[in-house]
C-alpha positions as CSV (number, residue, x, y, z in Angstrom):
1,X,10.8,14.2,2.1
2,X,9.5,14.5,-1.5
3,X,5.8,14.2,-2.3
4,X,6.4,10.9,-4.1
5,X,8.3,9.5,-1.1
6,X,5.6,10.6,1.3
7,X,2.9,9.1,-0.9
8,X,4.8,5.8,-1.1
9,X,5.2,5.8,2.7
10,X,1.5,6.5,3.2
11,X,0.7,3.7,0.9
12,X,2.9,1.3,2.8
13,X,1.5,2.4,6.1
14,X,-2.0,1.9,4.8
15,X,-1.2,-1.5,3.3
16,X,0.5,-2.7,6.5
17,X,-2.4,-1.6,8.7
18,X,-5.0,-3.1,6.3
19,X,-3.3,-6.5,6.5
20,X,-2.7,-6.3,10.3
21,X,-6.3,-5.4,10.9
22,X,-7.3,-8.7,9.2
23,X,-4.5,-10.8,10.5
24,X,-2.6,-9.4,13.5
25,X,-0.9,-12.7,14.2
26,X,1.5,-12.5,11.2
27,X,5.2,-12.6,11.8
28,X,7.2,-9.8,10.3
29,X,8.6,-12.2,7.7
30,X,5.1,-13.2,6.6
31,X,3.9,-9.6,6.5
32,X,7.0,-8.6,4.5
33,X,6.4,-11.3,2.0
34,X,2.7,-10.3,1.6
35,X,3.8,-6.7,1.0
36,X,6.8,-7.5,-1.2
37,X,9.2,-5.6,1.0
38,X,12.3,-6.6,2.9
39,X,11.9,-7.7,6.6
40,X,14.2,-4.8,7.6
41,X,12.0,-2.4,5.6
42,X,8.9,-3.7,7.3
43,X,10.6,-3.5,10.7
44,X,11.3,0.2,10.1
45,X,7.7,0.7,9.0
46,X,6.3,-1.1,12.1
47,X,8.5,0.9,14.4
48,X,7.2,4.1,12.8
49,X,3.6,3.0,13.2
50,X,4.2,2.1,16.8
51,X,5.9,5.4,17.5
52,X,2.9,7.2,15.9
53,X,0.6,5.3,18.3
54,X,-1.2,3.7,15.4
55,X,-0.1,0.1,16.1
56,X,0.9,-1.6,19.3
57,X,2.6,-4.9,19.9
58,X,0.8,-7.1,22.4
59,X,1.9,-10.3,24.1
60,X,-0.5,-13.1,23.2
61,X,0.2,-16.6,24.3
62,X,-1.9,-18.3,21.6
63,X,-0.1,-16.5,18.8
64,X,1.3,-18.8,16.1
65,X,4.2,-16.3,16.1
66,X,7.1,-18.0,17.9
67,X,7.7,-14.8,19.9
68,X,4.1,-14.8,21.2
69,X,3.0,-11.4,20.1
70,X,0.5,-9.8,17.8
71,X,0.3,-6.4,16.2
72,X,-2.9,-4.6,17.1
73,X,-4.3,-1.4,15.5
74,X,-5.0,1.2,18.2
75,X,-8.3,3.2,18.1
76,X,-6.2,6.1,16.7
77,X,-4.6,3.7,14.2
78,X,-8.0,2.6,13.0
79,X,-9.0,6.2,12.5
80,X,-5.8,6.9,10.6
81,X,-6.2,3.8,8.5
82,X,-9.6,5.1,7.4
83,X,-8.1,8.5,6.5
84,X,-5.2,6.9,4.6
85,X,-7.7,4.6,2.8
86,X,-9.5,7.7,1.5
87,X,-6.2,9.3,0.3
88,X,-5.1,6.0,-1.2
89,X,-8.3,5.6,-3.1
90,X,-8.2,9.1,-4.5
91,X,-4.5,8.7,-5.6
92,X,-5.3,5.3,-7.3
93,X,-8.4,6.8,-9.1
94,X,-6.2,9.7,-10.3
95,X,-3.6,7.2,-11.5
96,X,-6.3,5.3,-13.3
97,X,-7.6,8.5,-14.9
98,X,-4.1,9.4,-16.1
99,X,-3.5,5.9,-17.4
100,X,-6.9,5.8,-19.2
101,X,-6.1,9.2,-20.9
102,X,-2.7,7.8,-22.0
103,X,-4.3,4.6,-23.4
104,X,-6.9,6.7,-25.2
105,X,-4.2,8.9,-26.7
106,X,-2.2,5.8,-27.8
107,X,-5.3,4.2,-29.4
108,X,-5.8,7.4,-31.4
109,X,-2.2,7.5,-32.4
110,X,-2.2,3.8,-33.4
111,X,-5.5,4.3,-35.3
112,X,-4.0,7.3,-37.3
113,X,-0.8,5.3,-38.0
114,X,-2.9,2.3,-39.3
115,X,-5.0,4.7,-41.5
116,X,-1.8,6.3,-42.9
117,X,-0.3,2.9,-43.7
118,X,-3.6,1.8,-45.4
119,X,-3.5,4.9,-47.6
120,X,0.2,4.3,-48.5
121,X,-0.4,0.7,-49.5
């Protein structure tokens, strides 16, 4: 798997676990809508998280979910979510720094172009 794919997968795992920790009673459809992914894509992700032992599906009779289950982060899943949060934050800060550098360079370029146009007027 490419580094980019792995990063995207880690981001998705983190986002899923973050939402589930706050609202474990969501249906797969609701969760998919919040994440902006397909239900089948979310199902694939949930199966992977369950296989890793980070999330478990638990029967819960008071669930608003018509199937009566909730998704619970396991203790190992909570620890992994914290680790993924750190990686996610670092990646987003790196993206921010790169974007800021690009914006600064564009502002310089635009400033030079405006100065040149003013000289030629």
